[in-house]
C-alpha positions as CSV (number, residue, x, y, z in Angstrom):
1,X,5.8,-14.9,25.4
2,X,5.1,-14.0,29.0
3,X,1.7,-12.4,28.4
4,X,-1.5,-13.8,27.0
5,X,-2.1,-10.9,24.6
6,X,1.3,-11.3,22.8
7,X,1.9,-13.8,20.1
8,X,4.4,-14.6,17.4
9,X,3.8,-12.5,14.2
10,X,5.8,-14.7,11.9
11,X,3.3,-16.7,9.8
12,X,5.7,-19.6,9.6
13,X,5.6,-20.2,13.3
14,X,2.7,-21.0,15.7
15,X,1.3,-18.2,18.0
16,X,3.4,-19.5,20.9
17,X,6.4,-21.3,19.6
18,X,8.7,-23.1,22.0
19,X,12.4,-22.2,22.3
20,X,13.4,-25.3,20.5
21,X,11.0,-24.5,17.6
22,X,12.5,-21.0,17.4
23,X,16.0,-22.3,17.3
24,X,15.1,-24.9,14.7
25,X,13.4,-22.3,12.5
26,X,16.4,-20.0,12.6
27,X,18.8,-22.8,11.9
28,X,16.8,-24.1,8.9
29,X,16.1,-20.7,7.4
30,X,19.6,-19.2,7.9
31,X,21.6,-22.3,6.9
32,X,21.3,-21.8,3.1
33,X,22.1,-18.1,3.5
34,X,25.4,-18.7,5.3
35,X,26.6,-22.0,3.8
36,X,29.0,-21.4,0.9
37,X,27.6,-24.3,-1.2
38,X,24.2,-22.6,-1.4
39,X,25.1,-18.9,-1.5
40,X,27.8,-17.5,-3.8
41,X,26.7,-13.9,-3.2
42,X,29.3,-11.6,-1.7
43,X,27.9,-9.5,1.1
44,X,28.4,-5.8,0.8
45,X,28.4,-3.1,3.5
46,X,25.0,-1.8,2.2
47,X,23.5,-5.3,2.7
48,X,24.7,-5.4,6.3
49,X,23.3,-1.9,6.9
50,X,19.8,-2.8,5.5
51,X,19.7,-6.1,7.5
52,X,20.8,-4.3,10.7
53,X,18.2,-1.6,10.2
54,X,15.4,-4.1,9.7
55,X,16.5,-6.0,12.8
56,X,16.6,-2.8,14.8
57,X,13.1,-1.9,13.7
58,X,11.8,-5.3,14.8
59,X,13.6,-5.0,18.1
60,X,12.2,-1.5,18.8
61,X,8.7,-2.6,17.9
62,X,9.0,-5.6,20.3
63,X,10.4,-3.3,23.1
64,X,7.5,-0.9,22.7
65,X,5.0,-3.7,22.7
66,X,6.3,-5.3,25.9
67,X,6.6,-1.9,27.6
68,X,2.9,-1.2,26.8
69,X,1.9,-4.6,28.1
70,X,3.8,-4.1,31.4
71,X,2.0,-0.8,31.9
72,X,-1.5,-2.3,31.5
73,X,-1.1,-5.8,33.1
74,X,-4.7,-5.8,34.2
75,X,-5.7,-6.0,30.5
76,X,-3.1,-8.6,29.6
77,X,-2.3,-11.1,32.3
78,X,0.8,-13.2,32.4
79,X,0.7,-16.7,30.9
80,X,0.4,-19.5,33.4
81,X,3.6,-21.4,34.0
82,X,1.9,-24.7,35.0
C-alpha cells in the first residue's frame, strides 16, 4: 500500500493491514483448507483451474490499479514512511 488512495478491499482486513497481519490472515484462513484433519475433499484439476483463474483476475485488477495510480501520482500521493 504505497499510495494514499489504495486500500485493502478484503472486508476481513483493515484498510492498511501490516505485513504480519496479512500473513496471519492467510495462515488462519488457509490452514483448514490444506490440513487433512479438516478437509477430506480431493482436489480435482477443475478446482485448480477455477482457483488459478480467480487469482489471475485479482492480480490483473491490482496490476491495472497500480499502473493507473503511477500515471496520476499528483492525484494520489505516496504514503509517508515516517
